N, C-alpha and C positions, 0 to 999 in steps of 0.2 A: 715248543713248538704244537701247537691245538690240534687234536685227528680232524681231520676234515669229514664232512659229513656222504654217506654215498649217494652217487647220480642216479636219478630215475629218468626215463625216457616220457614223455606222454604221446598219449598219439589219439586216433581220432580213425574209429571205422567207416570207412564209403562204400558204396555201393559194389564196387569193386576191389578197392585196393585200400590198404592203411595207408593214412595220413601223418607223418611223425610231427608234433608240435614243438617240439621242444627238449629241453635237456634242463632239469631243476636239479639244486643238492637239498636231502632229507627228504624221506617218504610223506612229511606232514605237507610240505612247501609243495611238492609234487603233488598231493591229492588237490590240496585247496586249490593249484592252479589250474587240475582237468576239471572240479566243479565252477569253475571260472569261464572256462569254455564251455561247458555241456547249459549254463546260462544262458549266455552269449546267442548261442547256435545250437538248438537240439541235438539232439543224436546220441553214438556211443564213444565213448571215450575212453580210454584206458593210462594206467601207469605199468612199466614194465623195469622189471630190475634186469640189467645188465647181467650182473653178480649171476643171481639164480636161473635167469634167462625166461622170468615166469613174471605172469602179471599179477602184480601185488595189490590192484585196485580199480575197478570199474564203477560205471554208472552208462543209464543207458535213460535218457529223457525224450526221446524219441515219440512216446505214448502221451508226455503231459503236452508235448507239442501239438499232436493231433487232440486229446482233449478240450483244451483250449480254442483250435480252431472250429471244433466242432461245438462251442458254449455261443464262440462269438459268429457262427452261420447261423443258431436260434434263436440269439435276441437279435440280429435284423430282420431273421421272418416275422 
């Protein structure tokens, strides 16, 4: 029997709450999925380990979105 990879939850920090986005086996896969979400919709995302009860990876692309909006606005002026 092959050992199973631990499962990790992905989530998004909303303005007033946390949004659960799903569970993925393996930390690498969970981190990749978090980055995919962040690329599609900028914001603060995390990977949570149910085993350790810790956030084990996080990214916040909010600033990138603001910088992109600012550059677009300057180009339009």
